[in-house]
C-alpha positions in Angstrom: 106.8 83.0 75.5 103.9 81.7 75.4 104.8 78.0 76.0 102.2 76.1 74.5 102.7 77.8 71.4 105.7 77.5 71.3 106.0 73.8 71.8 103.5 73.4 68.7 105.6 75.2 67.1 108.5 73.1 67.7 106.8 69.9 67.0 105.4 70.8 63.3 108.8 71.8 62.5 110.5 68.3 63.7 107.4 66.4 62.2 108.2 68.7 58.8 111.6 68.4 58.9 111.9 71.9 57.5 111.3 76.0 59.3 109.6 76.8 55.9 107.3 74.1 55.6 106.5 74.3 59.5 105.6 77.7 58.7 103.1 77.1 55.7 101.6 74.4 58.3 101.3 76.9 61.1 99.9 79.5 59.0 102.5 81.9 59.9 105.9 83.7 58.4 109.5 82.5 58.0 110.8 84.6 60.7 108.0 84.2 63.4 109.3 80.5 63.4 112.6 80.9 63.8 112.2 83.3 66.3 109.6 81.9 68.3 112.4 78.1 68.4 114.8 80.6 69.6 112.9 81.9 72.1 112.1 78.3 73.5 115.5 77.2 73.0 116.7 80.4 75.5 114.1 79.8 77.6 115.0 75.9 77.9 119.2 77.2 77.9 119.3 74.4 75.5 119.5 73.3 71.7 116.6 71.4 70.4 118.0 71.4 67.0 121.2 71.5 64.4 120.6 73.8 61.7 122.2 74.6 58.5 121.3 75.7 54.9 120.0 71.8 53.7 118.6 70.1 56.7 117.0 70.2 60.6 118.2 67.5 63.1 117.0 67.2 66.6 119.4 67.1 69.2 119.8 64.4 71.7 118.4 67.1 74.0 115.8 67.8 71.2 114.7 64.5 70.5 114.0 63.7 74.5 111.8 67.4 74.8 109.7 66.3 71.3 108.3 63.5 73.1 107.6 65.2 76.2 106.0 68.0 74.0 103.8 65.8 72.8 102.5 64.5 75.7 101.7 67.7 77.0 99.9 68.8 73.7 97.9 66.0 73.2 96.5 66.4 76.9 96.2 69.4 76.8 93.7 68.5 73.7 92.1 65.6 75.5 91.3 68.2 77.9 89.3 71.0 75.5 87.8 68.2 73.7 86.2 66.6 77.0 84.8 69.6 77.5 83.6 70.7 74.1 82.2 67.4 73.8 81.0 66.5 76.9 78.0 68.8 76.2 77.5 68.1 72.6 78.2 65.1 70.1 81.1 64.7 68.7 81.2 66.3 65.0 83.7 66.8 62.0 85.4 64.3 60.2 87.5 61.3 59.8 89.4 59.9 57.1 90.0 56.1 57.5 91.5 53.5 55.2 91.8 49.7 55.4 92.9 46.5 53.0 90.4 45.9 50.3 88.8 42.3 50.9 89.4 43.2 55.2 87.7 46.6 55.4 84.7 45.6 53.5 84.6 41.9 55.7 85.5 43.7 58.8 86.3 47.5 59.3 83.1 49.0 56.8 80.6 47.1 59.4 82.0 48.2 62.1 82.8 52.0 60.7 78.7 52.0 59.8 77.8 51.2 63.5 79.6 54.3 64.7 78.6 56.4 62.4 74.4 55.3 63.2 75.9 56.4 67.0 77.2 59.9 66.3 75.6 61.2 62.4 77.2 64.2 62.8 80.8 63.1 62.6 81.5 62.6 58.8 83.4 59.2 57.8 85.3 58.5 54.6 86.0 55.1 54.3 88.9 54.9 51.5 90.1 50.8 50.6 93.1 50.3 48.8 95.4 46.8 48.7 98.5 49.1 49.0 100.5 50.6 52.0 98.7 54.1 52.5 101.1 56.8 54.1 98.9 58.6 56.7 100.1 61.9 56.9 101.1 62.8 52.5 97.8 61.3 51.9 95.9 63.6 54.9 94.3 60.7 56.2 93.6 60.3 59.8 93.1 56.7 60.9 94.1 53.4 59.0 93.6 49.3 59.5 97.4 47.9 58.5 97.8 43.9 58.4 101.5 43.0 59.4 104.1 44.5 60.4 104.6 48.4 61.2 108.1 50.3 60.0 107.1 53.4 60.1 108.3 54.9 63.2 106.0 57.8 63.0 103.0 55.8 64.0 100.9 54.9 67.1 100.1 51.1 66.7 97.3 49.9 68.5 96.6 46.3 68.3 93.1 44.3 67.4 94.7 41.2 66.9 96.8 39.2 64.1 95.7 37.1 61.2 96.9 33.1 60.4 98.1 32.3 56.0 96.6 29.0 55.7 97.3 26.4 52.6 93.8 25.2 51.3 92.6 22.4 49.2 89.1 21.3 48.3 88.0 18.4 48.8 88.0 17.3 45.2 91.9 18.0 45.1 92.9 16.1 48.2 90.7 13.0 47.7 92.4 13.0 44.7 96.2 13.8 45.8 95.8 12.9 49.6 96.7 15.2 51.5 100.1 16.7 52.0 102.1 16.7 55.3 105.0 18.0 54.6 105.2 21.6 52.4 108.2 19.6 50.6 105.0 17.9 48.8 104.2 21.2 47.2 107.3 21.2 44.9 105.2 18.8 42.6 101.7 20.0 43.0 99.7 22.3 41.0 99.1 25.4 43.3 97.5 28.5 42.4 100.2 31.4 42.5 98.9 35.1 43.4 100.8 37.8 42.0 103.6 39.6 44.4 106.8 37.7 46.1 104.8 34.8 46.7 104.2 34.3 43.3 107.0 31.2 42.9 107.7 30.5 46.5 105.8 30.2 49.6 107.1 30.3 53.3 106.3 27.9 55.6 108.1 27.8 59.6 109.7 24.3 60.6 111.8 23.1 63.3 111.8 27.5 64.2 113.1 28.7 61.2 111.9 29.5 57.7 111.3 27.0 55.1 111.2 28.4 51.2 109.1 25.5 49.1 109.1 26.6 45.4 105.6 26.0 43.6 104.3 25.9 40.0 100.8 25.5 38.5 98.8 26.9 34.9 97.0 30.0 37.0 98.2 33.0 38.7 96.0 36.3 39.7 96.7 39.4 40.6 92.8 39.7 42.6 92.6 37.4 45.7 88.7 36.6 44.2 89.5 34.9 41.1 92.2 33.2 43.0 90.5 31.8 45.7 87.4 30.5 43.2 90.1 28.7 41.1 91.4 26.6 44.5 87.4 26.0 44.9 86.7 24.7 41.9 89.8 21.9 42.6 92.6 23.9 40.0 95.3 23.2 42.8 96.5 24.5 46.3 96.5 28.1 47.3 98.4 30.3 49.9 95.9 33.0 51.4 95.4 35.2 54.6 93.1 32.8 56.7 90.0 36.0 56.3 90.0 36.0 52.5 88.3 31.9 52.7 86.6 32.5 55.8 83.0 31.7 54.1 85.0 28.4 51.8 85.8 26.9 55.1 82.6 27.2 57.1 80.6 26.4 53.8 83.2 23.7 53.7 84.4 24.2 50.2 88.6 24.3 51.7 90.4 23.1 54.5 93.3 24.1 55.7 96.1 21.7 55.3 100.0 22.1 56.5 99.0 23.4 59.8 101.8 22.4 61.6 103.9 24.5 59.0 102.3 28.1 59.0 104.4 31.1 59.7 103.9 33.5 62.3 100.4 35.2 62.1 100.4 38.3 61.1 99.2 41.1 63.2 96.3 43.6 62.5 96.9 47.3 64.3 94.8 50.1 63.9 96.9 53.1 63.6 97.2 57.0 63.4 100.5 59.5 63.1 102.2 60.5 66.3 102.6 63.8 64.9 98.6 64.7 64.6 97.3 65.1 68.0 94.1 63.0 68.3 90.9 65.4 68.2 88.0 63.7 70.7 86.2 61.9 67.6 89.4 60.5 66.2 90.2 58.7 69.1 86.5 57.9 69.8 86.6 55.9 66.9 89.9 54.9 67.5 88.7 53.5 70.7 85.4 52.3 68.6 87.0 49.6 65.8 89.9 48.1 69.0 86.5 47.2 71.2 84.5 46.1 68.1 86.8 44.2 66.0 89.4 43.1 68.7 86.1 41.2 70.0 85.9 40.2 66.0 89.2 38.6 66.4 88.9 35.2 66.1 86.7 35.6 63.3 90.3 36.3 61.5 91.3 33.1 61.9 87.6 30.5 61.3 88.3 27.3 61.3 85.1 24.6 61.1 84.9 22.4 64.3 
């Protein structure tokens, strides 16, 4: 039995969730995939999967063996890539996704520098303000802000981003600087369409505090909301990088620092199921180095 081939087949079945889908991905026949799985289980003397007419579920032994298979196959891939790329420049396609504004400000410049260093790598950058399913959409690498709820992803930390309340100097001169989030209940607030449209979350005494907010301006895009706050139309709640230029120019000021909620993590992510080619691992390491070194800029504040 070809053990490595059997491992690849087993991993593909587990990731695809069905024998038929695994056969299609492996460009093999369904009977061949069934035979390979049966031979692997016989070789190991253990049942790896419970199979019914409708679904496949990993056994306890199967879950443990799956992680071992991923490590072995990843090591084999690394060894092959090291030999191939040791004698030549890395090449091939990589598709990457990131949030729109964060991607424009940080990710795209870092990827451009990578492209200049490795001209044979073909990079496709997709900027979306939505949660992208990497596996379903055929994307190799993502940069994501916020907690991850997908255990099928590997996450490498880049830093964290504060959520801050800001206001223009003119508005603060008119109304005074708030000393507690409750002061925003009766203050004009520029709202952003979504979960935080009618209530903003703060942290006090180790607990979350929800404060209802009102105002006569609501936007579904960040840029005009920032412009409105800069013009003095109200207080605004933003991720810190979204107002970085205005903070640096003194057009906006951060208030209620002591009540900020926990910062949101920033990670570079890629699927467990995908064995990283050398070029992709090179990009992941590049982003960790480039963006990690710039992580202080995610939460700028004038001296």
